[in-house]
C-alpha positions, 0 to 999 in steps of 0.5 A: 253178726249172723244169728244161728237159724231157729231150725238149726239150733233153737237154743243157740239162736236164743243165746245169739240174740241175747248176746248180739242185741246187748241184753245180757251176758254171763258174770264172773259168778257162776250162774249169775248174769250181768244185765246190760243197759239196753236189756235193763231199759227193756226190763225197766219199761216192763217194771214201770207198766206193771208197777202202775197197773198194781198201784191202780188196783190198790197195791203199795210198794214195800221192801223186806230184808234179803236175809231170812233167819233159817228158823223161818223156813222151818215154820212151813214144811212144804216151804222148806221142801220146795226150796231147801236144795236151792238155798244159799246160806250165810254162816259167818260174817267175816274173813280172817286175813294174813298180815299182808291183808290177803283174805284167806279163810272164814274166821271161825270165831265169826259164826252167826248165832243163827244162819241166814238164808239169802232170799229164795222167796219172801213169804216167811219174812213177810208173814213174820212182819204181817203179824205186827201190821194186822190186828183188826179187820180195819187193817184188811186187805193188805196189798203189798208189792216188793221189787227185789233180787232173789237167789236160788242156787240153780245148777243149770242156768240160762240167761233170763230164763233161770239164773242163780240170782234174778230180779222180780216183782212179788205181791203178798196180800192178806184178806179177811175171807177166803172169797176175798182172797180168791177174787184177788188171785183171779183179778190179778191174773187178769192184770197179768193177761192185760199186760201180756196181751196189750203190752208184750203182744202175746196170746195166752189162755187163762188156766188153773193148774192141776192139784199136783202142779200147784205151787207147793203151799197153795190151795189153787194156782192160776196161770197163763202160759204163752206158746213159744215158737218151738211149741213149748210153754213158758210159765212166767206169770202165776197167781196163788191162793194160799189159804191160811197156811202162812197165817197159821205158821206165823200166827197172823190173826185179826179181830172181826167186826163181831170181836172174834179172832180169825186167821187171815187168808193169803195170796201171792204172785210173781213176775221176773226177768223170765218175761224177757226170755218169753218176749224173745222166744215168742216174737224174734226171728232169724234176723234178730230181736223183735220188740213190741213198741209198747215196751221197746226202750227205743222206738225210732232211730235217726241215722244221718249219712254224714262223714264230717261234723259239718254234714252232721250239723246239716242233717241235725238242723234238717230233722230238728223240727221232726225231733221236737214234734216227736218229743211231744208225741205219745202212744196209748195202748188199750188197758183196763189197768194202765192209765198213763201214756208211753212217750215215744223214744227217738234217738239221733245217732250223731256218732262220727266214729261209727259208719252207717253199716255198723249203726244200721246193723246195731239197731236191727239187732236191738229190734228198734221198730223204726229206723230213719235215714237222712242224707244229702239226697233225702234233704234235697227231696224233703223226705226221709227213708223209713225202714220198718224192722218187723216187716222190713218195709222201706219207703221214702216219706215226705217230712210233713207226712212222716209224724202221722205215718209213724204213729200208725206204723207203731200201732200196726206193729204192735197189733200185728205182733199180737195177731201173729202170736195168737194165730200161731198159738191157735194153729199149733194147738190140736185136739187128740183122743189117743195116747199115740197121737199125743206122743206124735204131736207133743214135740211142737204142739199144745195138745188138748186131751182127756185125762183121768185126773190122777197124779199117778197117770200124770207122772207116768205120762211125764216120765214116758214123753217128758210132757206135763199137764200144763193147765185146766183152761177156764174158757168153756167155749169151743175145744176147751168146753167140759165134755165126757171122755176117756183118758188117753193113757188109762182109759178111765173116765174123764170129765174134760180135756186139759192142756198137755205140752212140753215146757221151760 
């Protein structure tokens, strides 16, 4: 059950955690994954919180087809170029069987009139639909969210980070003016930040992507990219201002208040199961999974020390008043966009077929924040043994003081995780003024350096040291402020520092 240490093999460390915490596994279909119940519960908690956040900002849920006519992709040239190599295409609709009903080959007579692309992203099918939904300025803004699976035929896959099929939420909005669309893109980036900071316990700065790193058909791409424990950036939350590109491709126009016809303005953004990858890589340690209480599937587990059913019944009777009280408790985390509390999830593990050691190890592997142990000794002393997963703190607590302490402990775990990640990120961000220093620090640091703003220089740096300009920070304070300088590569004038890093 040992986990490979991070310093020995970072990639294997991650895969060990995913496997031993029972989050996911590879499926029989190459490049796809099976998300196990505990992993899906983690994903579901994230989805529920994000869904509430977006509904609180006026978005509504809808669903669009998995299959997209190939001709739709052809209507937006950059769209085709971006996804063509990753598309899965349906060409026929049945197989032809032998007399013994064994399927052997595609039936050549069952060819589709138009081939269908299995959804790599949904812009084209959604904007084809929006043409029917939008007629007047009264129909705007249109704010739609879809939860769906996406297929991109990736050659190199890794559980949660990049798989051929993955789950995601995607938001596609239409607006009357460019300013409305830009404000939507920035506002929803703020929603992302709220979620990442207050629920996932991760620190990130809000940025804008340089022109050559934007989403293929976006006029502006906004993002936040937390630092992982190996110093690399994870791009998992992006918000795009799409100009009128899709509106013009699919002829989506509206009648203004002045009775003129105008194309609408678009935005889009996505969040996928890649969040789980980032959560693990940002917080977990060499001991196993570490989860923030705000999104943990299970907050408290009570493990009885019992060998017989009679012993088990005695422990259950002892802790039942505590279980009843916990059911009434909830957690409230600061958020501008989430207005519901989170119930505290508590499990009494009464499985007599598994010993104490196996149970304790299982819940440590799964990152359950608090473990309570109750046996004969604890019942005689009117207390329980409490174990805090993140700090490995262990103490005996009197029953009448336990509930108040649990509340404080869960909030402290959440706050400590956020503080730790912020401190780590800031301590591993450095400012340099030469290309040699950039090369020296880029392996495990975010590096603030001047650049000349050209795509040519960015591509040369990427080719030579495998580092990219991740973003242009919004924050104008401290080391991120605009300042005149010299590009570390070309020695041409530079107006500001940017963030260089290696990334996933």
